[in-house]
C-alpha positions, 0 to 999 in steps of 0.5 A, a space after each residue: 712946194 716941198 723939194 726932196 732929194 732921192 736916189 734910185 730906188 728910193 720912194 716918197 709916200 703921199 697920203 699913205 697910199 701913193 708911192 713915187 719911186 725913182 726908177 732911173 736917172 738918165 742924163 737930165 731925165 728922171 724915170 718915176 714909178 708911181 703906185 697909186 689906187 686906180 681912183 687916182 688920176 695921174 697925168 703929165 702936166 702937158 696932157 692935163 693942160 691940153 685937156 683943160 684947154 679942150 674943155 674950156 673951148 667946148 664950154 665956149 662953143 656951148 655958150 656960143 650955141 646957146 647965144 645963137 639959139 636965144 638970138 634965133 628965138 628973139 628974131 622969131 
């Protein structure tokens, strides 16, 4: 992991096309301004984790339904 120190209005550039600028520091909170192509998906970690958990739950439901369908076929 790379750890950098930046001041307000200073920028970090990632992969030549993503810019992250420190917009403000208020107490223990830092505001970031992110300039990236629309094709780059940017999510807060808690949102990413919630989506990941929802996707995993959906896969488990699909597998359960597939298993019920196979059981139904065996009983027929």
